[in-house]
C-alpha positions in Angstrom: 74.0 4.9 87.2 75.0 8.1 84.8 72.1 9.4 83.6 74.2 12.6 82.2 72.9 14.6 84.8 76.1 14.5 87.2 78.8 16.8 86.0 81.8 15.3 84.5 85.1 14.8 84.8 86.7 18.5 85.9 83.0 19.7 85.5 80.9 21.8 87.8 77.1 22.5 87.9 75.5 25.8 88.4 72.0 27.1 88.5 71.1 30.0 85.7 68.4 32.3 86.4 67.0 33.4 82.9 66.6 37.4 82.8 63.3 37.5 80.5 62.3 40.4 78.1 60.2 43.2 78.8 56.9 41.5 77.8 57.7 38.3 79.8 58.6 40.5 82.9 55.3 42.6 82.5 53.7 39.3 82.1 55.0 37.8 85.0 54.1 40.7 86.9 50.7 40.6 86.0 50.9 37.1 87.2 52.2 37.3 90.6 49.2 40.0 91.1 46.5 37.6 90.3 48.0 35.1 92.6 48.2 37.7 95.4 45.0 38.8 94.7 43.5 35.0 94.9 42.5 34.7 91.6 44.7 32.0 90.8 45.3 28.6 92.6 49.1 27.6 93.5 48.7 25.1 90.6 47.2 27.4 87.9 49.8 29.8 88.8 52.8 27.2 88.7 51.0 26.0 85.2 51.0 29.8 84.1 54.7 30.5 85.1 55.8 27.1 83.2 54.2 28.7 80.3 55.3 32.2 80.3 59.2 31.0 80.9 59.1 28.1 78.8 60.3 30.2 75.6 62.6 32.1 77.3 64.3 29.2 78.9 64.7 27.2 75.7 66.2 30.4 74.5 69.0 30.6 77.1 69.2 26.6 76.7 70.5 27.1 73.3 72.8 30.4 73.6 74.4 28.4 76.4 74.9 25.3 74.4 76.1 27.2 71.2 77.9 30.1 73.3 79.4 28.7 76.6 80.3 24.9 75.9 78.2 24.3 79.0 74.9 21.7 78.8 71.2 22.4 80.5 70.6 19.2 82.2 67.3 20.3 83.9 64.7 23.2 83.0 63.0 24.3 86.0 60.4 27.0 85.2 58.9 27.5 88.6 62.7 28.8 89.4 63.0 30.6 85.9 66.2 28.8 86.1 68.1 26.0 84.4 70.7 23.5 86.0 74.0 23.8 83.4 76.7 21.2 84.0 80.1 22.2 82.0 84.1 23.3 82.8 84.2 26.0 85.4 85.3 28.8 82.4 82.4 27.9 80.5 80.2 28.1 83.3 81.8 31.8 84.0 81.2 32.7 80.2 77.2 32.5 80.7 77.5 35.0 82.9 78.0 37.3 80.1 75.0 36.3 78.3 72.4 39.0 78.3 69.7 36.6 78.9 71.3 35.6 82.3 70.1 37.3 85.3 71.7 35.4 88.2 74.2 32.2 88.7 73.7 30.5 92.0 75.1 27.2 93.0 73.0 24.0 91.8 71.6 23.2 95.2 69.7 26.0 96.0 67.5 25.2 93.0 66.4 22.4 95.7 67.4 18.5 94.7 67.9 17.3 91.0 64.5 15.9 89.7 65.7 12.3 88.6 65.6 11.5 84.7 64.6 15.3 84.0 
């Protein structure tokens, strides 16, 4: 049952949180404020969050693939993160990318979505 999401031989999996650009960061702050003030339901908040972060996560995925040898196996817009498989040295290289905020244990992002 190898769907490509599990790390291969000699690989590890990490969660990578994106560091969005300033414009996206300001929009996120505004979105959180609206949610706190009750202007958005949780579903609306998550949908808006996904729309806001999708471009940043797509860019991050492209950079990870091109520059580190890691491969994105899942995108988690509500966390602003991606799940990445790769050799340990490639995953360390991810930390050097400008668009990366935090590297996490993959389990910190919750269980992997089946078939994602």
